[in-house]
N, C-alpha and C positions, 0 to 999 in steps of 0.2 A: 839297281832298283831301290827305291822308286826313282823315276827320271829326275834329273837335276833341272830345276826351273828357278828363275829369279823370283824373289819375293817382291811383289808390287803392292804397296799400301793401297787400300781402297780409295784414299783421297788423291792418289797420284795421277789418275786420269779418269775420264768419264766411264761409266759402266759399259757402254756399248763398245768402247775401245778395248776395255779389259776382256770382254766376252770374245771379241775378234782375236785377240792375242791367244787366249786359251784354246780357241778352236784351231789356231795355227800350230799349237803345241801338241795336239792330239797324237797319241802314240800310233793310232791306226791311220796310215796315210790316206786311205780312201775317205776318211771323215774330215780331213783337212780341207779348208776352202781353197779353190783355185785362185790364181792371180786375177782373172777377170771378176770373180766373185768378191775378192778382197777389194778390188778397185771400186766395184759397185757399192759395196757396203760402206767404204770410206766416203764415197760421194753422197750417199744417203745421210751419213753422219754429219759431214762437213758442208754439204750443199755443192751442187755441180757448177762449175764455172769453166771458162775457156782456159784457165791456167792448169798446170799439172798439179798433182796431189802434193808434191813437196812444197811448191810455192804456196799452196793453200795452207798447209801445215805451218810454214814459216810465218805467214801472215797471222794465223790464229795465235801462234806463240808470241808474236810481237804485240798483238792486241792484249793478250793476257799480261804480258810484261808491263805494258802501259797501265793497265788496271791495277796491278800490284804496286807500281810506282805511285800512282795516285792514292791508293790506300795507305801506303807508307807515309806519304806527305801529310795526309789527313791525320793519321795517328801521331805524327811528330808535332803537328800544329796543336792538337788537343793536349799532348803531353806538355808542350811549352806553356799553354794557357794555364794548365793545372799547376805547373811549377811556379808561374808568376803569382797565381792566387795563394799558393802556400807561402811564398816569400812575403807577400803582402800581409798575410795573417801573422807570420813571425815578426815582421816589422812593426805591427801594431801591438804585439804582446811584449816585446823586449826592446831594450835600448838599441838605437840604430847601429852602434858599433858592434854590439853582440850579435844582432840579427845578421849583419853583413858578414861577420866572421863565420857564423854557422852556415849561411847559405853558400859560402865558398868552401866549406868543409874543414875549416880551421878548428883546432882544438882550443877550447876556452879553459884556461887554467884558473884555479882558485887564486884570489888576490886579496891583499889587505889594503885598507885605505885609512890614512891618518886623520882625515877630516871629511865628514859627510854630514848632511842635514836630512833628517827624515821629518816630514810634515804631514800631519793628519788634520783635516779640516772638516767642519760640519757647518753648513750655512744656517744661521739663525733665521727663523721665520719661513724656511723653505716649505714646510708642510702647509702652513697657512696660505702662502702664496699660490701653491698648487690647488688648494681647496677653493680659493677665490676664483679660479678660472671657471668660466661657465660652460665651455665646450671643450671637447677633446682637441680641437685645433688650437685653442688658446693655451691649453696645457703643453702641447708640443712646442708651440712658439716660445713659451717661457723657458722650457727645458733646453731647447736649442740655443736660445740666447745665452743662458747661463753657461752651458757647456762650451759654446764657441768662444765666449769671453774668457773663460778660465783656460781653455786650450791655447788661445793666442798668447796669454800671459805666460803660461808654462813654457811654451816654445821660445818665447822672447828671452827668458831668464835661464836658459840651459838647465831645465829641470826635467826629470823623467817621471811621467805619470804611471805609477805602479797599478793603481786600481781606482775605479770610480763606481760608487754605488749610490744611486739617487743623488743626494746633495753632498755626499761624503767623498773626499779626495784623499788618497794616500800618495804623497810625492816624495821624491828623493833627489837631492842635488849633490854633486861631487862624486857620483857613482854611476856608471863605470868610468865616466870621463872626469878626471880630476879637474877641479876648478877652485877658485878662491885661494885664500892663504891658509895653509895648514897650521894648526896650533903647534906652538913650540912646547916641548916637554918641560914640565916644571921641575926645577932642581932644588 
């Protein structure tokens, strides 16, 4: 005492199945449903067909398995899309070699560089140029032309764009990919 019964989570099966199981476990045999009543109850739950109950249950389980497989595929697809978005963001924020290593799970160790160039620019007349634009579309056109031209040159010359704010650029060359001729130490 009390009678040993398996624990069945509420989410393990539909409520009407659970109720039927509990009725079958009743300690008073006269209150337990008969086999014909069990069969009728199952047919009400599952729907009556020309097949036997076991076949019907197997089909119901197969259908649920297919639904779960579809849900898993959908969640995997969403995960992969989110992973790709994250990799794209990292790729825009960091140099390609660093972003690639991080997305692979590699450790990035601190390093020293004997020769690098850090460049900070501010475009003369930018504020006046933007102020001369008469419409928002003209402003966007001017800014897109400026950014596209600068980005093309940056990519062409093996430079990493650290930051861009309005017309100001912070660029680095020789870091993290070494390039050019390192300076020889003066003796």
